[in-house]
ZAMARGU-4260 file (C-alpha; in steps of 0.2 Angstrom, whole numbers, plus 5000, padded with zeros to 4 digits):
<rodrens>
0) 5481/5446/5494 | 5498/5450/5498 | 5516/5448/5489 | 5523/5432/5500 | 5540/5430/5493
5) 5553/5431/5478 | 5566/5419/5473 | 5579/5427/5462 | 5591/5414/5455 | 5602/5428/5445
10) 5600/5445/5442 | 5609/5457/5428 | 5622/5462/5440 | 5617/5465/5459 | 5619/5447/5465
15) 5629/5432/5462 | 5621/5419/5472 | 5601/5415/5471 | 5593/5424/5484 | 5575/5423/5494
20) 5566/5437/5499 | 5551/5434/5513 | 5539/5448/5515 | 5533/5442/5532 | 5517/5433/5526
25) 5508/5419/5535 | 5523/5408/5529 | 5541/5410/5526 | 5547/5401/5509 | 5563/5393/5503
30) 5570/5387/5486 | 5579/5375/5478 | 5582/5371/5460 | 5580/5355/5454 | 5585/5354/5435
35) 5575/5371/5431 | 5560/5366/5441 | 5558/5375/5458 | 5555/5365/5474 | 5546/5377/5487
40) 5547/5374/5505 | 5537/5384/5518 | 5535/5387/5537 | 5524/5393/5546 | 5527/5413/5552
45) 5523/5409/5573 | 5522/5429/5573 | 5510/5432/5557 | 5496/5442/5563 | 5481/5445/5551
50) 5476/5462/5547 | 5491/5469/5559 | 5494/5485/5547 | 5475/5487/5544 | 5472/5503/5556
55) 5455/5508/5547 | 5438/5501/5545 | 5437/5505/5526 | 5434/5493/5512 | 5451/5496/5505
60) 5464/5487/5518 | 5481/5486/5520 | 5485/5468/5518 | 5506/5470/5522 | 5521/5482/5525
65) 5539/5479/5523 | 5555/5489/5523 | 5570/5486/5514 | 5586/5492/5523 | 5605/5492/5518
70) 5619/5503/5516 | 5619/5516/5500 | 5624/5505/5486 | 5617/5489/5493 | 5603/5488/5480
75) 5587/5493/5489 | 5580/5504/5473 | 5586/5490/5462 | 5575/5478/5472 | 5560/5489/5469
80) 5564/5490/5451 | 5565/5470/5452 | 5547/5469/5457 | 5540/5483/5447 | 5547/5474/5432
85) 5534/5460/5432 | 5521/5475/5429 | 5527/5486/5417 | 5524/5485/5397 | 5542/5483/5391
90) 5550/5467/5401 | 5567/5472/5396 | 5566/5491/5400 | 5572/5488/5418 | 5587/5476/5424
95) 5583/5457/5419 | 5583/5443/5432 | 5578/5426/5434 | 5564/5426/5446 | 5549/5419/5454
100) 5535/5430/5463 | 5523/5420/5474 | 5507/5428/5481 | 5498/5424/5497 | 5478/5424/5497
105) 5467/5424/5512 | 5460/5407/5516 | 5471/5399/5501 | 5482/5384/5509 | 5495/5386/5496
110) 5502/5403/5487 | 5499/5406/5469 | 5512/5411/5457 | 5513/5428/5451 | 5528/5426/5439
115) 5539/5411/5434 | 5555/5412/5424 | 5558/5394/5427 | 5548/5377/5423 | 5536/5368/5435
120) 5535/5375/5452 | 5532/5362/5466 | 5528/5363/5484 | 5530/5352/5499 | 5515/5344/5507
125) 5512/5334/5521 | 5502/5322/5511 | 5513/5304/5512 | 5504/5299/5495 | 5509/5314/5488
130) 5524/5324/5495 | 5524/5338/5480 | 5510/5348/5473 | 5512/5358/5458 | 5509/5375/5460
135) 5499/5386/5448 | 5497/5404/5441 | 5478/5405/5445 | 5476/5423/5452 | 5458/5429/5450
140) 5467/5446/5445 | 5484/5452/5443 | 5490/5468/5455 | 5498/5481/5450 | 5514/5492/5457
145) 5514/5512/5460 | 5532/5518/5460 | 5536/5533/5470 | 5552/5542/5473 | 5556/5560/5479
150) 5573/5562/5472 | 5580/5565/5455 | 5590/5551/5448 | 5592/5556/5430 | 5585/5541/5423
155) 5584/5539/5406 | 5581/5524/5394 | 5583/5529/5375 | 5576/5513/5372 | 5558/5515/5378
160) 5547/5530/5378 | 5535/5524/5393 | 5542/5510/5403 | 5530/5511/5418 | 5512/5520/5418
165) 5510/5519/5436 | 5528/5528/5440 | 5525/5544/5450 | 5544/5546/5454 | 5551/5564/5452
170) 5562/5559/5437 | 5543/5556/5428 | 5535/5570/5436 | 5547/5582/5428 | 5547/5572/5412
175) 5527/5574/5411 | 5526/5591/5418 | 5537/5599/5404 | 5531/5588/5390 | 5519/5600/5383
180) 5528/5617/5388 | 5534/5620/5370 | 5517/5620/5363 | 5510/5632/5377 | 5506/5651/5374
185) 5519/5665/5380 | 5516/5676/5395 | 5507/5692/5391 | 5526/5701/5387 | 5529/5688/5373
190) 5542/5678/5383 | 5541/5659/5385 | 5538/5653/5402 | 5555/5645/5409 | 5555/5626/5415
195) 5555/5632/5433 | 5539/5641/5432 | 5531/5628/5423 | 5538/5614/5437 | 5530/5627/5450
200) 5515/5629/5441 | 5510/5611/5440 | 5517/5607/5457 | 5507/5620/5466 | 5491/5615/5456
205) 5493/5598/5463 | 5496/5604/5479 | 5481/5614/5480 | 5471/5600/5472 | 5476/5589/5487
210) 5474/5602/5500 | 5456/5607/5494 | 5451/5590/5493 | 5437/5580/5502 | 5451/5569/5512
215) 5459/5585/5520 | 5444/5596/5523 | 5430/5584/5526 | 5438/5568/5533 | 5452/5577/5541
220) 5463/5562/5539 | 5477/5571/5543 | 5470/5579/5559 | 5481/5569/5572 | 5497/5567/5561
225) 5503/5582/5552 | 5498/5600/5551 | 5499/5602/5532 | 5503/5619/5526 | 5492/5629/5516
230) 5494/5641/5501 | 5492/5659/5502 | 5489/5673/5490 | 5487/5664/5473 | 5489/5670/5457
235) 5482/5662/5443 | 5490/5662/5426 | 5480/5660/5409 | 5487/5653/5394 | 5480/5640/5381
240) 5490/5631/5367 | 5501/5640/5352 | 5495/5627/5338 | 5496/5635/5322 | 5488/5621/5309
245) 5470/5619/5314 | 5455/5610/5305 | 5464/5595/5299 | 5454/5584/5309 | 5440/5596/5317
250) 5423/5589/5313 | 5418/5598/5296 | 5401/5604/5304 | 5409/5613/5320 | 5422/5622/5309
255) 5410/5639/5306 | 5405/5640/5323 | 5423/5638/5332 | 5430/5650/5319 | 5416/5662/5323
260) 5420/5662/5341 | 5439/5664/5336 | 5436/5680/5325 | 5423/5687/5338 | 5436/5686/5352
265) 5450/5693/5342 | 5440/5709/5336 | 5434/5712/5353 | 5453/5710/5360 | 5457/5723/5347
270) 5441/5735/5353 | 5448/5737/5369 | 5453/5756/5365 | 5434/5758/5364 | 5432/5757/5383
275) 5446/5768/5387 | 5443/5782/5398 | 5455/5797/5397 | 5458/5813/5410 | 5474/5825/5404
280) 5482/5810/5397 | 5479/5798/5411 | 5471/5782/5408 | 5456/5781/5422 | 5450/5764/5420
285) 5464/5754/5418 | 5457/5740/5431 | 5442/5740/5419 | 5452/5738/5404 | 5463/5723/5410
290) 5447/5715/5416 | 5441/5716/5398 | 5457/5709/5391 | 5457/5696/5403 | 5440/5689/5399
295) 5443/5689/5380 | 5459/5680/5383 | 5450/5666/5393 | 5440/5662/5377 | 5455/5661/5367
300) 5463/5650/5379 | 5447/5639/5380 | 5446/5639/5359 | 5464/5633/5359 | 5461/5617/5370
305) 5444/5613/5359 | 5456/5613/5343 | 5469/5603/5353 | 5458/5591/5357 | 5449/5589/5341
310) 5464/5591/5329 | 5472/5574/5337 | 5462/5561/5328 | 5450/5562/5313 | 5437/5550/5323
315) 5423/5561/5320 | 5428/5571/5304 | 5411/5569/5296 | 5400/5567/5312 | 5400/5584/5320
320) 5384/5594/5321 | 5377/5611/5325 | 5361/5620/5321 | 5368/5636/5312 | 5348/5640/5305
325) 5341/5637/5320 | 5353/5649/5329 | 5356/5659/5314 | 5348/5678/5324 | 5356/5673/5339
330) 5372/5670/5332 | 5371/5685/5322 | 5370/5696/5339 | 5380/5686/5350 | 5396/5692/5355
335) 5411/5680/5359 | 5407/5673/5375 | 5389/5670/5371 | 5393/5663/5356 | 5404/5651/5364
340) 5390/5646/5376 | 5378/5642/5361 | 5393/5632/5356 | 5394/5622/5372 | 5375/5619/5374
345) 5371/5614/5354 | 5385/5604/5347 | 5385/5586/5346 | 5393/5570/5339 | 5384/5557/5331
350) 5395/5542/5329 | 5390/5529/5317 | 5376/5516/5323 | 5376/5527/5338 | 5363/5542/5343
355) 5368/5560/5343 | 5376/5565/5360 | 5380/5582/5365 | 5399/5587/5367 | 5395/5595/5383
360) 5385/5592/5398 | 5373/5606/5401 | 5379/5623/5411 | 5397/5616/5411 | 5403/5632/5401
365) 5393/5642/5410 | 5396/5639/5427 | 5415/5639/5424 | 5415/5656/5415 | 5403/5664/5426
370) 5416/5659/5439 | 5430/5666/5432 | 5422/5682/5427 | 5415/5685/5443 | 5433/5684/5452
375) 5440/5694/5439 | 5427/5708/5442 | 5432/5707/5460 | 5448/5716/5456 | 5451/5733/5461
380) 5468/5738/5456 | 5478/5736/5440 | 5491/5724/5449 | 5478/5711/5454 | 5473/5709/5436
385) 5481/5709/5418 | 5479/5701/5402 | 5487/5685/5407 | 5486/5684/5426 | 5473/5685/5441
390) 5476/5689/5459 | 5462/5680/5467 | 5458/5674/5483 | 5461/5657/5489 | 5443/5652/5490
395) 5440/5659/5472 | 5455/5649/5466 | 5449/5634/5472 | 5432/5635/5465 | 5439/5641/5448
400) 5452/5627/5448 | 5436/5615/5452 | 5427/5621/5438 | 5442/5617/5426 | 5445/5601/5433
405) 5427/5596/5427 | 5429/5604/5410 | 5445/5596/5406 | 5436/5579/5412 | 5423/5582/5399
410) 5437/5587/5385 | 5448/5572/5389 | 5434/5561/5386 | 5430/5568/5369 | 5435/5551/5360
415) 5427/5539/5371 | 5411/5546/5377 | 5401/5545/5362 | 5401/5525/5362 | 5389/5514/5369
420) 5403/5504/5379 | 5413/5520/5384 | 5411/5514/5403 | 5424/5499/5396 | 5436/5511/5387
425) 5451/5519/5394 | 5456/5535/5388 | 5474/5535/5378 | 5487/5545/5388 | 5489/5555/5372
430) 5472/5561/5372 | 5475/5570/5388 | 5473/5590/5387 | 5483/5601/5400 | 5475/5614/5410
435) 5475/5631/5403 | 5473/5641/5420 | 5491/5638/5430 | 5492/5641/5448 | 5507/5650/5458
440) 5507/5653/5476 | 5513/5672/5478 | 5519/5670/5494 | 5525/5652/5498 | 5527/5650/5518
445) 5534/5631/5516 | 5550/5625/5521 | 5559/5610/5511 | 5552/5596/5523 | 5534/5603/5523
450) 5536/5603/5505 | 5542/5585/5503 | 5528/5581/5514 | 5515/5588/5504 | 5524/5584/5487
455) 5523/5564/5494 | 5504/5564/5496 | 5498/5577/5483 | 5506/5567/5469 | 5498/5551/5475
460) 5483/5559/5476 | 5484/5567/5460 | 5488/5551/5451 | 5474/5542/5458 | 5461/5556/5456
465) 5467/5559/5437 | 5470/5541/5430 | 5459/5531/5441 | 5444/5539/5448 | 5438/5554/5439
470) 5443/5547/5421 | 5451/5531/5417 | 5467/5531/5409 | 5472/5516/5417 | 5462/5498/5421
475) 5456/5497/5439 | 5465/5484/5449 | 5460/5475/5464 | 5476/5476/5474 | 5490/5489/5472
480) 5508/5487/5478 | 5516/5504/5484 | 5534/5504/5481 | 5539/5520/5492 | 5559/5522/5488
485) 5566/5533/5503 | 5550/5544/5502 | 5554/5549/5520 | 5570/5557/5514 | 5569/5576/5520
490) 5555/5573/5533 | 5558/5580/5551 | 5563/5568/5565 | 5547/5570/5574 | 5538/5566/5555
495) 5548/5551/5553 | 5542/5545/5571 | 5524/5544/5563 | 5528/5539/5545 | 5523/5521/5546
500) 5508/5526/5557 | 5505/5540/5544 | 5504/5528/5529 | 5493/5516/5537 | 5480/5529/5543
505) 5479/5539/5527 | 5483/5530/5513 | 5469/5518/5513 | 5457/5533/5513 | 5465/5538/5496
510) 5462/5521/5488 | 5445/5520/5496 | 5439/5533/5485 | 5442/5522/5469 | 5425/5513/5464
515) 5431/5496/5467 | 5440/5499/5484 | 5456/5490/5481 | 5468/5481/5494 | 5484/5489/5495
520) 5501/5483/5502 | 5517/5495/5506 | 5535/5492/5503 | 5547/5506/5508 | 5565/5508/5507
525) 5572/5518/5521 | 5588/5523/5532 | 5579/5529/5546 | 5580/5517/5562 | 5565/5526/5571
530) 5553/5518/5556 | 5562/5502/5557 | 5555/5502/5577 | 5536/5500/5570 | 5539/5485/5559
535) 5541/5466/5566 | 5557/5459/5562 | 5549/5448/5547 | 5544/5462/5539 | 5562/5470/5537
540) 5572/5465/5522 | 5590/5468/5524 | 5602/5469/5512 | 5622/5472/5513 | 5637/5473/5503
545) 5653/5472/5509 | 5661/5486/5496 | 5656/5492/5479 | 5667/5479/5470 | 5656/5465/5480
550) 5640/5457/5476 | 5625/5462/5486 | 5618/5448/5499 | 5600/5447/5506 | 5600/5442/5523
555) 5589/5427/5528 | 5578/5427/5543 | 5588/5415/5552 | 5605/5421/5548 | 5616/5427/5561
560) 5621/5442/5553 | 5603/5447/5553 | 5597/5460/5566 | 5585/5451/5578 | 5575/5464/5586
565) 5565/5479/5578 | 5548/5481/5583 | 5546/5492/5598 | 5567/5491/5599 | 5580/5502/5607
570) 5583/5515/5594 | 5601/5514/5598 | 5604/5496/5595 | 5594/5498/5579 | 5606/5510/5573
575) 5620/5499/5576 | 5612/5483/5570 | 5601/5488/5553 | 5613/5503/5547 | 5628/5492/5548
580) 5639/5504/5558 | 5653/5494/5561 | 5665/5508/5569 | 5656/5519/5580 | 5640/5526/5585
585) 5644/5543/5583 | 5649/5553/5567 | 5665/5553/5559 | 5671/5570/5562 | 5667/5569/5581
590) 5675/5553/5581 | 5692/5559/5575 | 5693/5571/5587 | 5690/5560/5600 | 5703/5549/5593
595) 5715/5563/5591 | 5713/5568/5611 | 5716/5549/5615 | 5733/5550/5606 | 5738/5566/5614
600) 5732/5559/5632 | 5742/5543/5627 | 5759/5552/5624 | 5766/5557/5641 | 5780/5569/5634
605) 5768/5581/5623 | 5761/5595/5635 | 5758/5607/5622 | 5740/5612/5619 | 5731/5607/5636
610) 5721/5620/5634 | 5713/5614/5618 | 5710/5595/5621 | 5702/5601/5638 | 5690/5610/5631
615) 5687/5596/5618 | 5684/5584/5632 | 5672/5598/5639 | 5662/5598/5623 | 5658/5579/5623
620) 5641/5575/5628 | 5642/5556/5631 | 5645/5554/5649 | 5655/5540/5651 | 5667/5545/5637
625) 5669/5562/5644 | 5672/5555/5660 | 5686/5542/5654 | 5695/5555/5645 | 5695/5568/5660
630) 5702/5554/5672 | 5716/5552/5656 | 5720/5571/5657 | 5721/5570/5676 | 5734/5555/5676
635) 5744/5565/5662 | 5743/5583/5669 | 5741/5581/5688 | 5725/5591/5688 | 5708/5588/5696
640) 5698/5589/5680 | 5688/5573/5683 | 5679/5582/5697 | 5675/5597/5687 | 5667/5586/5674
645) 5658/5576/5687 | 5651/5592/5695 | 5645/5598/5679 | 5636/5581/5674 | 5628/5580/5692
650) 5621/5598/5690 | 5614/5593/5674 | 5605/5579/5680 | 5599/5588/5694 | 5592/5601/5683
655) 5585/5586/5672 | 5577/5579/5690 | 5570/5596/5693 | 5561/5598/5677 | 5553/5580/5679
660) 5547/5584/5696 | 5538/5600/5690
</rodrens>
């Protein structure tokens, strides 16, 4: 499956004339409106190669890849929004258009309609008896877009809460990361965490989870592409929810055991002074005290998550069960930790007409707490542990975060796991509980470019892993269209050269981890000429705009204004053509300096500042321009500066020749 073509008859603000986008599929398509019916003509794409972009042997295949290129303000991002508009829940949340989307399926003679804002759609045939055939909307399953953007665009729509639940743009990431910040506990000094700290917590957690994933560590899919930077010296911050109101919706039968855990944890925390050791007014065991307090704080945090989830809805108000009488003696002797373990082992839910089922899997609490407590007990100085933070080894931190993910997965399925048809259900977004262990690298050793690269991959990995793999917050689709809006924006030049290859060699592995192994296609916007040299020309969509007061226009494949070469083409030619630079191939500042020098050279009467303009000419690194200006300088000053320039250029060429021979 691949998106083959889009016909846009009108758009809310971007175009004034009907536009056609072809995505380099098996056919090129042309469209004609005839009394609200659309007549489609298809022409074979002679250069189409099946599986051209499929570089892996995985079940998840790349079916197509396209780039959208044009000046700033031409409408590249708007085109991505136009594509997204077919896949969101609110049709008026993004800019409005009258459009027709066509999909190509492998082995199918004709395209299939994905979106139709017109009456009937007909396609021309070679059948003499019936020259037209009506196209149908008979897709076996509808694809889904996933939208990624690395820059903050200040996008806000006051009329809709959740425009696109497959949006992982920076705007959406920030919104989600800060959503529950006010509901979280303060730090150990009683101060709330700042928005910046919250964003670092969330982003670092995504990065470390991705870096420790099987994709990176075992399958090693980045081996020949990028050297991904690691995180060092992690600090774990423990904090739960600060909910004050409890026991409105928590199952009646579980309230007593949860209150018992809370009371014991609070009492034990208050008794910290009982383990304190003095010598001459000096505390001898501060590390032990800090360890003791942090362990109790961990229990309080977990308890806050349990209350947070159970209080969301009253679905199981009467359906809880805990064997109080059977465990009466054990409960009397148990401390907070032991009581929490008893709760995890023996609490259950019995929905109507369904057999009783335990809330948590066997051992999940015990393994989780054992790992946390073990890391706490390894600390040897008071600066490594407090009642709210823990400096752990990278290995311990990764293990703790892995156990936390398992615990959260159990807790986040609380409202679906007890039903017989649970495998068919998706978990509601509002039922998602956030982590109580926050991760912050103590020593960040990444450049902005390295961070951008890691953000790109970690955000895609986190979205798929969290929403489609471990827990189903979304319905799985058989085909995904990745919309990448200038995802390479801050990449180093050497990374831009690898960008297309990296997308094709890595992203299929991400989707192949989903149980249905969906196919994918990629559509990205870019300004980078090196990137375009990796795409067949039919897979590049050129959008031009004369100025901000003019409408945009998508160049047809046979347009004279459309660059004719991309794949393996010369980079200089690509810069001149694809990026619509009309005046020169150098920066404006250098261009102005050269123009200023030419004006001075042409003024025979002005001999001031000769040394200044001579230095400018010597500074120019383009040899032809430099020699021509040196020649003009000699004509004006009667010097032999041209020979000096030539000798310097010959010297550089000799040095280059020597390096090549070595």
